Steps between C-alpha positions, in 0.01 A plus 500: 500500500289418801422165662160478687499878524823524684858595403696196439806415708838497331563275208798270572785499244777234527830631372653852498656472148403734233166328438395504874602860561331618182181314593507666846550843342226450244254399769604783732443750228137372479444523873530125557746397778744234446772323708813368326667201670861462418710205638827703494566678834602817310462624142850534362629560145464156339511379152667696217386734219157509351366623165153638505346510149255754403198301615632501858597861482142570416400341831745723677331791331162382618641473850614858482866416555638520150725806561638341814582177312666693219720687746637161622535343153681515176258567217539234233395587138680229301572129543787360293551136421875421427694191413791389719739717309292810556357511151142641495235263412181691570368825669168548666347821641265407789194725498125496534205714409572738797859546373635391826868375520642190662679555826808316645538514884602278780231268632560636854449857388153413368405306813608802706308742281181288537541461876557872554153566383341248729378566857765377752262247654435335166804265517572231756853360474614168633165340419519195285186326379485150627121419444169661452138411528178641370146553644205644308599849636872510509847352465720418800875496440745322731868582496797267572526681828149420601356852442150511355354770288147525346367692204229487236755366235847366454710609209801271434791712365764274658693418193614205288493257799168634633399323822137596429513361140660182643205458743230583255639300201670216688849585377717748307450346149798692366661429159879499470566697183837349439731799575622697801540870560763706668461868595666769691575880522831674466568858635574668163354561159723335235626692197250509228198477730473857606189566295143371495559147354569155637624182329454134494756281324397163365736213439464113479299395808612819683420871527621798691297814582623846608269764639620831660309607815395844603738521799832471311507123532459234225283189514625189304342159452595181305344166424640172380356163433535213750733353614669841485391731787454215754808572702416430866756739661474876469873502501512348156238719327738762380741240356217335319378830353855574378513161334164559328514870411866614546560503129187696417501872394573782741399590766377154584831370635555826690157467672567147605843594640356781692242283678577330830411129524251561792315763298410265213163344516439173335164331443362232266225642289157366567149605383149338531245494230285789598138446621317764698247250625172633631455326828126526573418647852860503610628817667850419384677598181851499351696793349833547323745201500275314743237481231702518178876460527655598166844467340688832490517506123248783451585666837131480598508329846487820704303681232222243510493511872443886498229448248341222725506733796328786324222285354450299828448815708279653234280202490471453874403870534238480229340160607207465734704255711871392522440152348340646184796736476753216517320293234473800274870574540591133408278508194628825371869413543484139372542551124772768524729317741462184301595672186801672658613182671496293181665766289779534759554121512505480120749791473724319750506199277625713210751698709653184651552312172832322506524345149745730303292479180177576683663801671636625167153491350356672811752770476447549128125551539566739778725716271243503227208589733419868498512662842160674446342161441618379832388814668153470351474124589604573855253787553211283636737368759617836594148655526294494811191715558395410859 
């Protein structure tokens, strides 16, 4: 991509999460410089575990880092849905046309992997976006510390509470989905999870997921409808989890007991009806959670951000100018992210059912549904060509 016959200056990216780093890498691989602005003064291991379904693994393959990712991950070939007593309700084998598996790894490991393939000068730490302005030729970003950066475009990959989204749209416009989520990592693999499967157990308005990681640790997560999960103090989170899940099947009580209070993350679950709005002649676009925050029910938040990154870089590289590339990216991504976001929200409604009769019907249908049917139904979600 050239502008007025000259090589463009670096595209600005707000946020050094998975979406931001992946965008910088995808641009770099096409010879387009980028600068990632991250508000944190250093990139530390944050978050918890992460499941990359085959569509995201396909993006890693396109990046040329598939083998590196596998070396840091647990390969997952089966997802099990259980009831609170541990009785199997359903099994699904995640796969796509490329026969790629799902991968379970720590979020920090994926961020480190992406960053290890970037030029050292591509990331500026301690730079938080305060404001930005546009001219016909460029975008100028202003940080909270007063630093100013200029580039041909600004990609907002700054997450759920995106400052750039707030400025461009006049607010966050987030939707409270009615339940909260806990997550953490313990330093061992519990008995029964040494293989290539993970589980998610569904109850009445509650669930608990267990996913072994590739480094000998285990990621767990849980959800419960409001007002559960709204404890203000971290010191009470473990107690609350014991109350909600202490009577569920093994190894759920063991995982809770092995987790320190200050290692338990708790967040209300929000999403936003997805709309990848084409914004005329603007040099600003949104990516990942900044554009389409999703519920975690299909595990597609990071996966969609990786897809976004690949398509955005591809379209910028192919377009006659950066603005056309941004608009083409938004147009191409719109239908898919809307579909995924809506499906994830709808699945959450089913999972979080509280009425005992409704959950009995749900579980009965799950037991009767053949696994191959679910695998076939999910294949479009798990497929990405790039």
